C-alpha positions in Angstrom: -9.4 3.4 5.0 -9.9 -0.3 4.0 -7.2 -2.3 2.4 -7.3 -2.7 -1.3 -5.9 -5.4 -3.5 -2.1 -5.0 -3.7 -0.8 -3.0 -6.7 2.4 -1.3 -7.7 3.4 1.3 -10.3 4.9 0.3 -13.6 7.5 3.0 -12.8 8.9 1.0 -9.9 11.2 -0.8 -12.4 13.1 2.4 -12.8 14.0 2.5 -9.1 16.8 0.5 -7.4 15.4 -2.8 -6.1 15.7 -1.7 -2.5 13.4 1.3 -3.2 10.6 -0.6 -5.0 7.3 -0.9 -3.1 3.8 -2.0 -3.5 0.6 -0.6 -2.0 -2.5 -2.1 -0.3 -4.2 0.7 1.5 -6.7 3.1 -0.1 -5.7 6.0 2.1 -2.0 5.9 1.1 -1.0 9.2 -0.5 1.7 7.7 -2.6 -0.6 4.9 -3.8 -3.4 7.4 -4.6 -1.0 9.4 -6.7 -0.5 6.4 -9.1 -2.8 6.7 -12.1 -4.9 3.7 -12.8 -3.3 3.2 -16.2 0.1 3.0 -14.4 -1.0 0.3 -11.9 -0.1 -3.3 -12.0 -1.9 -5.9 -9.8 0.0 -7.8 -7.1 3.2 -7.0 -5.2 5.8 -8.2 -7.8 8.0 -9.4 -4.9 8.5 -5.8 -3.6 8.2 -4.6 0.0 5.1 -3.0 1.3 5.1 0.8 1.2 5.9 2.4 4.7 2.8 4.5 4.6 0.6 1.5 3.8 2.2 -0.4 6.6 1.5 2.5 9.0 -2.1 2.9 7.9 -2.7 -0.8 8.1 -1.4 -0.8 11.7 -3.6 2.1 12.6 -6.6 0.3 11.1 -5.7 -2.9 13.1 -5.5 -0.8 16.3 -8.9 0.8 15.6 -10.5 -2.6 15.0 -9.0 -3.9 18.3 -10.3 -0.9 20.2 -13.8 -1.3 18.7 -13.8 -5.0 19.9 -13.4 -3.7 23.5 -16.5 -1.5 23.3 
């Protein structure tokens, strides 16, 4: 799934700073669960969600493999 503009949940402020994340991959299950009215644009200085990072890495690998074909 392609990357999307970064966003985070308004509810992240309720979490401890070390647990706050932003999302940037449209296939991320946690990101998809955030309702549109609860999304804020940008990363707010938070770390990238682990699922988004994994999905982004998979996308990058697929793109590299397609270059070899």
